[in-house]
N, C-alpha and C positions, 0 to 999 in steps of 0.2 A: 504493499499499500504506499502511495506517495503522500508525504505529510506536507501540510502548509504551516511552516514554522512562524509564529508570531511573537516578537520580542517587545517587551515594554521596558523602556529606559525611564526610570522615575527619579525626579529630583526630590530628595529628601533633606535638603539643606535646612538650616534653622529657620530661615525665612518662611518655610512652609509650615511651621508649627501652627497648631490651632486648627481652624476650619479647612484650610486646604489640605492638609494632611489627612484630616477625617473624611474629606470627600474622596480623595484618591483611594483610600482603603474601602470605602463604601462603593466607589466606582468599580473597582476590581471585582467585588462580589456581584454587582449588577451585571458586568460583562459576561462572567461565568454562567450566571443564571440564564441569561439570554441565549448563550451559545449551546447550552445543554438542551434547549428546546428544538434545536434544528438538527435533523439527522445527518446532513452533510458535513455540518461543522463538527459533530460528535465524531464522525468517521475520519475527518482529515486534519482539523485544526490541532496544533500543539502550542502550548503557551510557555513563556518563559518571562522572568522578571529579574532585572538588573537595577540596583538602587545605587544612587550616588549622592554623596555629601562631601566631607573632607576626604573621603576615600570612596571607591567604588568596588561592588562586589555582586557576584551572582547569588541571589537569594532564592530563586526557584529555577531549577534547571529545566530545560525543554521537556514538557510532559503533556499527555492527552488531556482534552478538557474534562473528561470524567474524574481523572485522578488529581486534577489541579485544585488546590485549596488556597484561596487569597491569603497571602502572607500579612503578618502585622508588620507595618513599614517602620524601619528605624529613623532616627533623625540625628544629624550632626552638624558641625559648623564647616562651612566651605561648600563649593560647588565644583567638584572634580569633574567636569564634563569630558576632559580629555582622557582621564583614566576610565571613565564610563564607556567611552567609544572604544578604547583599546580592549576593555573587557568584553564588550559586544562583539568585536571582530574576532577575538580569540575563541569565543564560544561558537560562533557561526562556523568558524574553521573546524572545530572540534565536533560539533553536534549535527550540523546540517549535511546530510548524505548527498554526495556529488553523483551526477550521472556519468556513467562509463560505458564502454562498449558491452559490458556484461550485465549492467542493471540500469533501471531508471531511478535517479535520485529524487530528492525532495523538490517540492516547488520552491520558487524564489522566495526567500524570507521577506517578511514584512516587519517593520520596525516602527513603533510609536514612541517618539521621544517627547517627554513633557518636562519643562522647566519654567521657572519663574524668575530667573535671575541670570547673572553673567558668570562665565567660568572664572574660577579662581586658581586654575592651573594652566600650564601652557598647552595650547591646542594646535600649534602649527604643524608639528610632525604628524600628529594624529589625523589631522585633516588631509594631509598629503597621502597618508596611507589609505584612508577611506576612499579618496577619489581615485587612487591608482589601482587599488586591489579589490574594493568592495562595492563601489558605487553602481557597478553593473551586475553585482551578485545579490543585491538586496534592495529593497525599496523603503525609503525612510520617509516618514512624515513627521514633521517637527511642530509641536504645538506649545506655543508660549502661553503660560497662564497669567494673563495680565499683559500690560503693554510695556514692562520694564525688563523684559529679558532681552538678550543680545540676539535680535533677529538678523543682523547683518552676519554674524558668524554662522548661524544656522543656515542662511542662504548659501554658504559655501558647501554645505553638506548635501542640499536637496533643494528642488524648486517647489516642493510642497511644505511651505512655512505658513502656519496658520496661527491666528491669534484668538484666544478665547476671552472675550471682554466680559467681565463681570463674573462674580462667583456665588451668585444666589443659588439656591438649591434647585430651582426649576431649570435654569440655564445649564448648570453642571449636569443634571440628569438627561438633558437632551443631547449634550455633548457626549456622554457615555453611551447613550442609545445610538449616536452616529457611529461611534467606534464599533460598537457591536455589529451594526447593520453593515459597515464597511468589510469587516472580517468575514461575516457570512457571505456577502455578495462575492467577495474574492474567491471563497471556497468553491463556489458554484462556477465562477468564471474560468478559473484554471482548468477545471474538468472539461468544460465545453470548448475552451479556447486555450490550449496549453501555452501559446506564446504570449498571452496577454499578462498585464501586470496587475497591481492593486486596483480594485473598483471602489472608489470612494463614494459613499452614499451623499445625498443632497445635504448640504451643510445646513445645519440648524441656525436660528436666530442667535447672534452672539459669537459665531465662529466665522471669522473672515480670513481671506487669503491675504497675507502681507505682501504690499506692492512696493511701499516706500520704506526703504531701509535706512535708518539713521547711521551716521558715521560712528564706526566701532571705537569706543574708547576703553582702555584697560584700567582696572582699578584693583587695589589690594582687597577691597571689601565691596559688598553689594550695597550701593549707596541708597537703595530704595527702602531699606529697613535698618533698624539698630536692634541687635539682639543680645541681651546680657545674660550671663549665666550666674546663678546663685545656688546656695544650698539652704534647706531649712535648718534652723538652729536646733530644733527638737529631734528630728528624725535623720538629719544629715543627708536627705535625699535631694537630688539636683532639681532645679527648675529653670525655665527660660522666661525672661521678660522681654515682650516683643513690642516694638514701636514702629509704626508705619510712617513714611515720609508724608509731610503735610503739603498740601498744595500752596499753603502761605509760607512766606519767608519772613521771620521775625528780624528785630533790629540787630540781633547777634548772628544772623545767618539762618540756614536751613533749620526747620524745626520738625520734630517727629512726635506723632500722637500715640498714646498708649493703645494697644489692642488688648493686652492682658498677660497674665502670668500663667505658665502651663507646666505641669509636672513632667519629667522625662526620666528615663532609666539611666543606670551608670553606663550602659552601651552608648550613650551620646558621646563620651569621650573617645571611645574606640573608632567612632565614625567621623571624628573631628580632626581638622588639621592640627598638628602638634605645635608647629612653628609658624605663627601669622604675625611675628614682629610686634605683637602687643599693640595693635592699633586702638587708640582711644577716642572717646567722644566726651564733651563736657556736659554736665547735667543741665545747663541752661538751655540746650537745645531739646531736651526731653520733657514732654508735657504728660503728667499723670504719673501716679505711683500706686501699684497694686498691693493687695493683701498676699500673704503666703498661700500658694495653692495647695500645700501639704497640711499645714497646721492651723491656718487661719489668722495667724499673727498680723497685726494691723499693717505692717509694711514688709515687703519683700526687698526693700531697697535701702539696707544698711550696709556700710562697709567697714570692715576690719582694717587695722593698720597694715595687714598683709596684702590688701587690695582685693580680697575676696568679698562677694556680696553675700549677705545672709538676711534672715528675716528677724524682726524683733517686735515687741509690742509696746514700744515707747522707751523712755529712760529707764534703763535697768541693767543689772550686770549681764554679761553674755559669755559664751564659750563658743569661739569660732569653729565651725564645722570643717573649715579648710586647713587651718594651722594648729588647732587646739589652744590658741591663746585666750586667756581669760581677760576680760576688761569690762568697761562700764560705759554704756552709752548714756550720753547727757543731752539736754536740750541744746541744740546748736543755734547758730545765728542765720540758719537757712542759706548759707553760702554755697555756691556752685563749686563742683570738683570734677577731675576727669576720672572716667571709669573705663576699664577695658571692655571692648565690644567684640562680638564675633565676626566672622567674615560674611555671614548671610547665606 
């Protein structure tokens, strides 16, 4: 039986924490439910998931739809798109059966790449490898989740660069339905017309083809968000505080508005870039302060002298969950200070 391999490259950088990550997990479940209702998809479609943050890794190897179970997605600091593409190409080389004189191989793989930001690793050599060795062996559809991803770079990989505008539940569900319909249509098309490529379903409202590509600019961090890492003083469990770039620019420069604080697992650090030159942001640019998502302490935004963020319930003694230093928080003068941010 000839398989139709479908790879999902999913951005799980810290900028995806919150609703975007929950939507991706729910979306994978929705795709599988839909494909399992179609006899042709059940017979031919095989799915795989590669996640990327500060590092990239295969989290679900190529497997048939019946046996596929949507994974719980990790999260980390950084957007290692270059590493993700290398991981994809290595696995296509290893998993996809090639046609030879003795046997018919798999159909041309379909790749759905979803990202909301800019790469934080070098992609030059990876793009060359893709265009030289794999562009004719696989079909890639790149989807930017919002308008702040690097669509210029994605256009070097594929002509199919789409932008999903808005992240409300209805729009995202329509987007996931579109992916499911495209995979199903392709599974029928390759059987009836072996030389054909991917058959994209009619695009839903909110999903548009990117035509005007902005000039590519590189940055050490994703400037669309500010994400800070803290630990609960009581449980020592990590959390992320996420701020989104505001459309307004204050007197001191660009401002970022609070989205919320979100609990994460210790695996966050394994999925993060270890050396990001400790880029900082001043608190004067950050609007809002959340409570601790683990214990409910009044603020998740207190800083130990070691530079680590922790939660507290006001002026009180504390034990830093980062360095184990004992100290005392007192009522300050409300002055601004620099804090280390993630890469987004």
